[in-house]
Rosetta silent file (secondary structure, phi, psi, omega in degrees, C-alpha in Angstrom):
SEQUENCE: MVGLGELLRPLFPILAKYRLSLDLEPAIGDRDTARNLVLHVRKL
SCORE:     score description
SCORE:     0.000 S_00000001
   1 L     0.000  139.830 -179.133   37.207  -42.365  -44.443 S_00000001
   2 L   -91.711  132.847  179.669   39.642  -39.765  -45.775 S_00000001
   3 L   -79.727  162.830  179.961   39.659  -36.352  -44.102 S_00000001
   4 H   -60.971  -38.164  178.570   39.544  -33.051  -45.958 S_00000001
   5 H   -59.623  -40.750  178.564   43.127  -32.299  -44.930 S_00000001
   6 H   -66.051  -38.152  179.123   44.347  -35.473  -46.606 S_00000001
   7 H   -67.242  -37.171 -176.331   42.483  -34.613  -49.808 S_00000001
   8 H   -87.674  -12.134 -174.821   43.919  -31.086  -49.916 S_00000001
   9 H   -50.843  -44.147  179.040   47.481  -31.984  -48.840 S_00000001
  10 H   -63.076  -20.734 -177.821   48.882  -32.166  -52.426 S_00000001
  11 H   -93.842   -4.370 -175.198   47.522  -28.657  -53.031 S_00000001
  12 H   -52.336  -44.495  179.985   49.030  -27.051  -49.873 S_00000001
  13 H   -60.898  -35.394  178.949   51.962  -25.375  -51.705 S_00000001
  14 H   -76.902  -44.166 -176.221   49.535  -23.744  -54.146 S_00000001
  15 H   -70.891  -13.597  179.441   46.844  -22.974  -51.561 S_00000001
  16 L   -62.187  -20.171 -179.791   49.377  -21.240  -49.275 S_00000001
  17 L   -88.893    2.783 -174.495   48.865  -18.133  -51.442 S_00000001
  18 E  -127.820  157.153  172.968   45.118  -18.116  -50.771 S_00000001
  19 E   -96.773  126.503 -177.988   42.758  -17.679  -47.840 S_00000001
  20 E  -111.025  143.536  172.237   40.512  -20.701  -47.382 S_00000001
  21 E  -145.882  144.152  177.495   37.269  -20.949  -45.458 S_00000001
  22 E  -107.977  134.228  179.151   34.727  -23.700  -45.054 S_00000001
  23 E  -134.403  148.568  170.381   31.047  -22.866  -44.734 S_00000001
  24 E   -97.935  120.932 -179.558   27.843  -24.829  -44.401 S_00000001
  25 E  -122.074  149.175  177.933   25.260  -23.403  -46.782 S_00000001
  26 E   -57.890  136.052  177.876   21.671  -24.488  -47.413 S_00000001
  27 L   -70.629  130.285 -178.111   21.462  -26.974  -50.260 S_00000001
  28 L   -74.140  130.242  176.555   19.743  -25.389  -53.240 S_00000001
  29 L    89.310  -10.202  179.365   16.550  -27.135  -54.275 S_00000001
  30 L   -87.948  140.611 -177.466   16.298  -29.348  -51.204 S_00000001
  31 L   -92.152   -6.410  179.208   13.106  -29.104  -49.160 S_00000001
  32 L  -103.791 -157.644 -176.073   14.654  -30.344  -45.923 S_00000001
  33 L   -96.494   26.619 -179.191   17.477  -28.976  -43.809 S_00000001
  34 L   -60.814  146.200  178.763   20.274  -30.388  -45.998 S_00000001
  35 E  -128.214  148.282  172.897   23.495  -28.400  -46.079 S_00000001
  36 E  -106.174  139.018  173.452   26.392  -28.304  -48.522 S_00000001
  37 E   -87.276  120.592 -174.185   29.962  -27.922  -47.314 S_00000001
  38 E  -117.018  129.693  175.750   31.481  -25.141  -49.427 S_00000001
  39 E   -97.865  117.015  177.413   35.181  -24.338  -49.703 S_00000001
  40 E   -97.761  132.335  179.863   35.782  -20.645  -50.408 S_00000001
  41 E  -121.115  121.495  179.293   39.162  -19.699  -51.878 S_00000001
  42 E  -125.780  136.266  178.437   40.291  -16.053  -51.843 S_00000001
  43 E   -71.263  137.831  179.372   43.619  -14.714  -53.030 S_00000001
  44 L   -73.229    0.000    0.000   45.657  -13.014  -50.281 S_00000001
């Protein structure tokens, strides 16, 4: 399995100008306790 860091590695030079955060948010429309992993990108 490929980790998130490996997937984002090609974007590191671009993403260095942004603040990144990962959050678990409730999945919309799901009736159970499913969560979505959300990557938030904010400009510094």
